[in-house]
C-alpha positions in Angstrom: 0.0 0.0 0.0 1.2 3.5 -0.9 0.2 6.5 1.1 1.2 10.1 1.5 1.5 12.1 4.8 0.9 15.8 4.5 -0.3 18.8 6.4 -3.4 20.2 4.7 -3.3 23.8 3.4 -6.0 26.3 4.2 -8.9 26.4 1.7 -9.7 29.3 -0.5 -13.0 29.7 1.2 -11.6 30.8 4.6 -9.2 33.5 5.7 -8.1 31.7 8.9 -5.9 28.6 9.3 -8.5 26.3 10.9 -8.2 22.6 10.4 -4.6 22.9 9.2 -2.8 21.7 12.4 -3.2 18.0 12.0 -1.1 15.8 9.7 -3.1 13.6 7.3 -2.3 10.1 6.1 -4.1 9.4 2.8 -3.9 6.3 0.7 -3.0 6.5 -3.0 -5.3 5.1 -5.6 -4.6 1.4 -6.0 -7.2 0.4 -8.7 -8.2 2.2 -11.8 -11.5 4.1 -11.8 -14.2 2.9 -14.2 -17.1 4.8 -15.7 -20.6 3.4 -15.2 -22.2 2.9 -18.6 -25.7 3.8 -17.5 -25.2 6.8 -15.2 -21.7 7.9 -16.2 -20.4 8.1 -12.7 -16.9 7.0 -11.9 -16.4 4.2 -9.5 -13.7 2.0 -8.1 -13.5 -1.2 -6.1 -10.6 0.2 -4.1 -12.0 1.4 -0.7 -8.6 2.5 0.7 -8.8 5.8 -1.3 -11.7 6.8 1.0 -9.6 6.5 4.1 -8.1 9.7 5.6 -6.5 9.5 9.0 -5.5 12.5 11.1 -2.6 12.6 13.5 -1.4 15.3 15.9 2.2 15.2 14.7 4.3 14.1 11.7 6.2 11.6 13.8 3.0 9.9 14.9 1.8 9.5 11.3 5.2 8.2 10.2 5.4 5.7 13.1 1.8 4.5 12.3 2.7 3.9 8.7 6.0 2.1 9.7 4.2 -0.1 12.3 1.5 -1.2 9.8 3.8 -1.7 6.8 2.5 1.2 4.8 4.9 2.7 2.3 4.4 6.4 3.0 5.9 9.5 1.4 6.0 12.7 3.6 5.3 16.0 1.9 6.6 18.9 3.9 4.2 21.9 4.1 5.2 25.2 2.6 5.4 27.9 5.2 3.5 31.1 4.5 4.6 34.6 5.6 2.2 36.2 8.1 0.6 39.4 7.0 0.6 41.4 10.1 0.1 45.2 9.8 1.0 47.4 12.7 -2.4 49.0 13.0 -4.4 46.1 11.9 -7.9 46.3 10.4 -8.9 49.2 12.6 -6.2 51.3 10.9 -8.3 51.5 7.8 -10.8 53.7 9.6 -8.4 55.7 11.7 -9.0 59.5 12.1 -5.3 60.3 11.9 -5.0 59.1 8.4 -3.3 61.6 6.1 -4.1 60.1 2.7 -7.3 59.1 1.1 -8.4 55.6 1.9 -9.4 53.6 -1.2 -9.7 49.9 -2.0 
């Protein structure tokens, strides 16, 4: 069995970093997907692709994969630079602003 261990990125639908602290172990697709001739849906007999496991740390995920004989590849997360302004959001509406505020 092949799997990958990764830390999920934040979705485009949120501005915060919720649900990005856990490390995920996700199995790779083992069988080819087939198209149902009647409905046109894709299906597979491989149920391992539906399994996603969450771990508190990368070491816990790697040790679980090693103990259970899972060939796992670790993908390191890309760090993002924090966008912290000195005045924050309230600085947009400050009365001491010298210039015109526009979007």
